[in-house]
N, C-alpha and C positions, 0 to 999 in steps of 0.2 A: 579505557580512554578517560582522562580526567579533564572535565571542562573547567576553564578559567583557573588553571593551576599554574602558579609560578614556582618552579622547583626550588626546594630548600630555602623558602623565604618566610619571613615573619613580618607583620605590619609594624614598621617603624620602631623597633626596639632592639637593644642589645641584651635584654634580659631573656635568656634562652636556657632555662633549667632543664635537667633531665626529667622526662615525663614517662610514666607508665600508664598505658590505657588498658583497663580491665573490663572484659565483657563476659558475663555468664551466659551460657547457652544451653537450652534444653530443647531437644527435637527442633533444631533451628534450620534444617536443611533447606526449607523453602525461603528463608530470609537471609542467610549469612553470606551468600555470594554477593548480593548487593551491598551489604554492610562492609564486607572486606574490600570491595572496590572503592567505597567511600573512604576507608582508612588509608588505602594506598594513595588516594588523591589528596591527602592532607598536606597543607603547605608548611607545616612545622618541619624543621630540619630533620632529615632522616636519622642522622647520627645522634640525635638527642631525644629519640622516642622509641619505646618498645611497646608492642601490642601483645597482651596476654589474653588469649581467648580460651575460656575454661568450659569444657564440656561437663555438664552436670548429669551424667548417666543417661545420655540420649539413647533412644531406641531406633533412630533413623540413621541417615548417612552423615550425620554431623562429624563424627571422628575422622572419617575418610576425607571429607571436605576440608577440615582444618589441617590435616596432614599435607594435602596438596597446596593449601594456601601458604603454609610455611615455606614450601619449596619455591612457590611463585614469588613470595616476598624476598627470599634470599637472592633470587635472580635480579631483583630490582634494588638491592641494597637496603632493604627494609627488614627490621628485626621483628619477627612474629613468632611467639612461642605458643603452641597448642598444649594446653594443660588439661588435667582431669580431676574432678571432684566426684567420687562415687560412693563416699561414705555417708554423706548427709544430703538429702534431696531438698535443697533450698538455694535460691539464687544468692543469698547472702553468704552461705558457706562457700559457694563457688567464687564469689568475689574475694573472700578471705584467702582462698587458695592462690588466687592471682596476686593479691597484695603481698603475701608471704614470699612469692617467687620474684617480686619486682625489685628494681634497683633505683627507681626514680625518686626525685625529691618531691614531685607532685604526682598524685594518683588521680587519674581521670576515669570516669565511669560512663558507659552508655550500654544500650541493650541490643540484642540481636535483631529486633524488628525496627531499629532506628537507622536513620540515614544522615550522618553528620555532613554538613556542608564543608567545602574544601578548607576554609579558614577557621573552622570550628575550634580546633585545638589551639591554634595560635591566639585566638581571641579569648578563649577560656582561661588560658594561662596568664595573660597580661596582668590582671589585678593582683597576682601574687608578687609583683614587683614591690608592693607594700609589705614589708616584713611582718606587719601585724595581722595580715589576712591569712586565715586558715581554711576558709571555705569559699568556693566560688560556684555559683549556680548559673548555668546557661539556660537559654530559652528553648522550648519545645513547640514546634509548629506542626501542623497537620500535613501529611502526604495527601495529594488529591484523592478524594473519596468518591466512590460510585454509588454506594447504597444510601438509603434514607438515614440510617443510624450514623453512618460516617459523616454525612453532611450536617446532621444535627449536632454531633459532637464538635465539629469544626466551628459552627456558628456559636456554640456555647463557650468555646475556648476551654474545653474540658481538661486538656492536658497542660495548659499553660502554667509555667512556673509562677506566674503572678498570683495564682490562686494559693499555692503553698507558701509563697513568701508573705502572704497576707494572713497567715494563721494567727489566731489571737494568743496562742501560748508562746511560741517562738517561730520565726520564719524557718523554712527548710526547703531543700531542693530534692526533687525526685532523682533517683540514680540513673534515669535515662540521660541526664545531662548534669553531671556534678563533678567537681574536682575538690580534692582535700590534700592539704599539705601533710607530708609524711609525719612531721613532728606532732601534728595534732592527733594523728592516729596513735602515735607512741604515748601521748599524754592520756588518752581516754580509752584506748583499746579499739578493736576492729568491730565489724558488724556482729550482731548476735546470730550465730550460725544456725540456730534452730527456729528463728523467726521465718515466717513465710510471707509476711506482708508488714508494712510499716517500719521496716528497718532503716529506710532512708531518713525518715523523720527522727527516729530514735538516735541515730548517730549524729545528725546535725544538732539535735537538742543536747546531747551529752557534751559535745564540744563547746557549745555556747554556755551551758549551765556550769560546767566544771573548769573552764579555762577562760582566758582573755582573748582568744582568737576571734577575729572579726569575720563576718560573712558579707560577701559582695555579690551583686547581680551583674552578670555579663550578658546583657540582653541581645547583643549581636552575635554571640557564640551559639549558633543554632543547630539543633538536630531536628530532623523531620521524623515523625512517628506515624505509624498506621493506626487509625482509630478502629474500634470494634465494629465489625461489619454486619453482624447478625444478632438476633435476640439471645442466642446462647452465650456468645461472647460478651454482650452487653450485660446480661444478668450476672455472669461471673465477675466482671469488672466491678459492678456496684456491690455485690456481696463481699468482694475483697476489700472495698473501701470500708464497709461496715466492720469487717474483722479487724482491719487496721485501727479503726476508732477504738474498738474494745481493747486491743493490745496496748495501745498508747495510753488509754485510761488506766490500765492496770500498772503499767511501768512508770508513768509520769504524772498520773493524777489529772490528766486533762478531762474536760467535761465530755460526756457522751453526746452524740448527736440526738436532739430531741426526737422522740418517736412521732411518726406521722400518724395521728389519730384518725379513726373512722370519720369523726366529725369534720376534721380538717380536709380529709380526702373528698368527702361528699361536697364540701363547700367549693373546693377547687374544680372538681368535675362539673358541678352545676354552673359555676361561673364560665367554664370553658364552653359548655353546651349552649348557654343562653347569651353569652356576650362575645367570647373570643371566636368561636366557630363561625357564626354568621359574618363577623367582620373580616376574618382572614380568608374565608371562602370567597367573599366578594373581591378581596385583593388578588386572590389567585386568578379569578376570572378576568380581572383587569390586567393581569400580567405583572402585578406588583408584589407578589408573594409566592412562596413555593408550598408544596405539600408538607415539607418539614416545618414551616411556620404554622400551618394548620394544626399539626400534631404535637407541637412543642410541649404543651401542658401534659397530655397523657404520657408522653415519653419520659418527661421529668418525674412524673408520679411513679411510673414503673420502676425507674432507677431508685427512687427514694424507698419504695417498698422493699426492694431487694437489699438495699443498704441496711435498712432496719432488720431484715432477716439475718444478714451476716453479723450484725452487731449483737443480736439477741442469742444466736445459736452457737457462739464461739466462746472459748475460754483459753487464756494464754497457757500454753504448755509450760510446766515447771522448768523444762530444759532451756526455754527461751531466756531465762535469766542469765545464762552463761554468756560471757563475752570472751572472744578470742583476743590474743595479744601478739604483737610482733616479737 
């Protein structure tokens, strides 16, 4: 059932290019049913969109679910192609497989753990009416969280595209909500298939540095995303951010994140213990703050430590210099 869906509609525009939506999936059985329902509920005209869901060598029921989804889509007049990328274990390799099988003028990307709102695709495509636009970045908002870490990330706006669009080198969009004109990909190549993180920044920067294509932000084109719910997922996320920093430093020469020194850590912890903790604890008692507000500084420090670890312990694989082409 699709809430607030006007079938085969698009908000106030005769600009309706063919769009290919590409989603890489690895062990996504717990997530992809909800994602598929969100794709089925898109207001973009059915005959102008195809969904390419690429299994990246999953070990769960993902292939079976995708096969059933293709049958369900066909019954609804929706084009959904289940594909497989089992040669390279990388979401970017999986995206390339989807791109190579696509027919759309516009390539839109999201992830298995995302939930696009019904008008997501219609709103994401609209800026391409300007023929100079080659990249469109949509916004990412949080799914309602239950755990302390989920609520912390939501308050911090951890996944908001406004953070990546403000990058001091060049703006970029995360592939959880990104669209690229096919011609821009033909100009600079596809994703680096052997990269495991940072590929979204890399492709956005290559397009902006090597061509005249413009990037636009479609803030109302929203996908919702699940934040990391526990310490294991949180550590992995911030280590990945560190690895991404290192990879982009080696590929594009961007500055590495400054290391969080012991002196700086001691200062921040001391300030938290002596100033922030008494203040926020009082606010909690008064009902004006939450436990997440109390623990904000320690959580941020924990993430920064693991970002540093990821940045220090990784080196870009020589294979990651390879770029696929259409």
